[in-house]
C-alpha positions as CSV (number, residue, x, y, z in Angstrom):
1,M,-113.8,48.0,42.5
2,K,-112.0,48.9,39.4
3,S,-113.0,52.5,38.7
4,K,-112.6,55.5,41.0
5,S,-115.5,55.8,43.3
6,I,-117.1,59.2,43.8
7,L,-119.4,58.0,46.6
8,Q,-120.1,54.6,48.2
9,A,-122.8,52.9,50.2
10,K,-123.0,49.5,51.8
11,T,-125.8,47.3,53.0
12,Q,-125.8,43.9,54.6
13,I,-128.4,41.2,53.7
14,E,-129.1,37.8,55.3
15,V,-129.9,35.4,52.5
16,Q,-133.4,34.2,53.0
17,F,-135.0,30.8,52.0
18,Y,-137.3,32.5,49.4
19,D,-134.2,33.7,47.5
20,V,-132.5,30.4,47.0
21,D,-133.0,27.4,44.6
22,A,-133.1,23.7,45.4
23,M,-129.3,23.7,45.9
24,R,-129.7,26.4,48.7
25,V,-127.8,29.0,46.6
26,V,-129.2,32.3,45.6
27,W,-131.1,32.0,42.3
28,H,-129.3,34.2,39.8
29,G,-132.2,36.6,39.2
30,N,-132.3,37.6,42.9
31,Y,-129.0,39.3,42.7
32,V,-130.7,42.2,40.9
33,K,-132.7,43.1,43.9
34,Y,-129.6,43.0,46.1
35,L,-128.0,45.5,43.7
36,E,-131.2,47.6,44.0
37,D,-131.0,47.6,47.8
38,A,-127.4,48.9,47.7
39,R,-128.3,51.5,45.0
40,C,-131.1,52.8,47.1
41,E,-128.7,53.3,50.0
42,L,-126.3,55.1,47.7
43,L,-129.0,57.4,46.3
44,K,-130.1,58.3,49.9
45,K,-126.6,59.3,50.7
46,F,-126.8,62.3,48.3
47,D,-130.5,62.9,48.8
48,Y,-131.8,61.9,45.4
49,N,-133.9,58.8,45.8
50,Y,-136.5,57.7,43.3
51,L,-139.2,59.9,44.6
52,D,-136.8,62.9,44.6
53,M,-135.9,62.1,41.0
54,E,-139.5,62.1,40.0
55,A,-140.2,65.3,41.9
56,S,-137.3,67.0,40.0
57,G,-138.9,66.1,36.7
58,Y,-136.9,63.1,35.7
59,I,-137.0,59.3,35.8
60,W,-133.8,57.3,35.7
61,P,-134.4,53.9,34.1
62,V,-131.7,51.3,34.1
63,V,-130.5,50.9,30.5
64,D,-127.6,48.6,30.9
65,M,-126.6,46.0,33.5
66,R,-123.9,43.4,33.8
67,I,-123.5,40.8,36.5
68,K,-120.5,38.5,36.9
69,Y,-121.1,35.6,39.2
70,V,-117.9,34.6,40.9
71,Q,-119.2,32.3,43.7
72,S,-122.6,31.6,45.0
73,A,-124.3,33.3,48.0
74,K,-125.9,30.7,50.2
75,L,-128.9,30.3,52.5
76,A,-128.6,31.9,55.9
77,K,-125.2,33.6,55.1
78,T,-124.9,37.3,55.4
79,I,-123.7,39.2,52.4
80,E,-122.4,42.8,52.1
81,V,-123.3,44.7,48.9
82,T,-121.3,47.8,48.1
83,A,-122.5,50.3,45.5
84,S,-120.0,52.8,44.2
85,L,-120.9,55.8,42.0
86,V,-118.3,56.0,39.3
87,E,-119.9,58.2,36.6
88,Y,-122.4,61.0,36.8
89,E,-121.8,63.6,34.1
90,N,-123.9,62.0,31.3
91,R,-125.4,59.0,33.1
92,L,-125.3,57.3,36.5
93,K,-122.9,54.3,36.4
94,I,-122.8,52.4,39.6
95,E,-120.4,49.5,40.3
96,Y,-121.3,46.8,42.8
97,E,-119.4,44.2,44.7
98,I,-121.1,41.5,46.8
99,R,-119.0,39.8,49.5
100,D,-119.6,37.0,52.0
101,V,-119.3,38.8,55.4
102,E,-117.9,35.7,57.2
103,T,-115.1,34.9,54.6
104,N,-114.8,38.3,52.9
105,K,-114.7,36.5,49.6
106,V,-116.0,38.3,46.5
107,L,-119.2,36.6,45.3
108,T,-120.4,38.9,42.6
109,K,-119.3,42.0,40.6
110,A,-121.8,44.1,38.7
111,Y,-122.6,47.5,37.3
112,T,-125.7,49.3,36.2
113,V,-126.2,52.4,34.0
114,Q,-129.1,54.7,34.3
115,V,-130.0,57.7,32.2
116,A,-132.2,60.7,32.9
117,V,-135.4,60.9,31.0
118,D,-137.5,64.1,31.1
119,I,-141.0,63.1,32.4
120,Q,-142.8,65.8,30.3
121,T,-141.2,65.1,27.0
122,E,-140.1,61.5,27.5
123,E,-136.8,62.4,25.9
124,M,-133.5,60.9,27.1
125,Q,-131.1,63.5,28.4
126,Y,-127.5,63.3,27.0
127,Q,-126.2,65.2,30.0
128,S,-127.2,64.7,33.6
129,P,-129.6,67.4,34.7
130,Q,-128.4,70.2,36.9
131,V,-130.3,68.9,39.9
132,L,-128.1,65.8,40.0
133,L,-124.9,67.9,39.8
134,D,-126.2,70.1,42.6
135,K,-127.0,67.0,44.8
136,L,-123.5,65.7,44.1
137,A,-121.6,69.0,44.5
138,A,-120.4,68.2,48.0
139,Y,-118.8,65.0,46.8
140,I,-117.2,66.0,43.5
């Protein structure tokens, strides 16, 4: 990971048949759900999952995402997805790295950006709400 990580979570996934194409490699669109799996693990670490976000009065849509495919994940291989929180003050920026567990080779690098939107007003917040800062206080 390039940026300084504030908090990190990892998850391992065995590549299933339904995620691959005719060449037995993961179809490019399925990487998004692997990122989501790791992001959910990261959010759990600081007790602010999607239900907690909604209960606090905010939704956090993904507004930007970039994925760089370095090598292909393959059928029946186990991959490890690492999600690293690198920004939180004005938005949540999470960087990801997917590695083949057996070879430890980097397969994919990515990042997502999420912003807080007030549920009542539907207005995007230009600073992260206090509830997020409170949840992260033990880590920053």
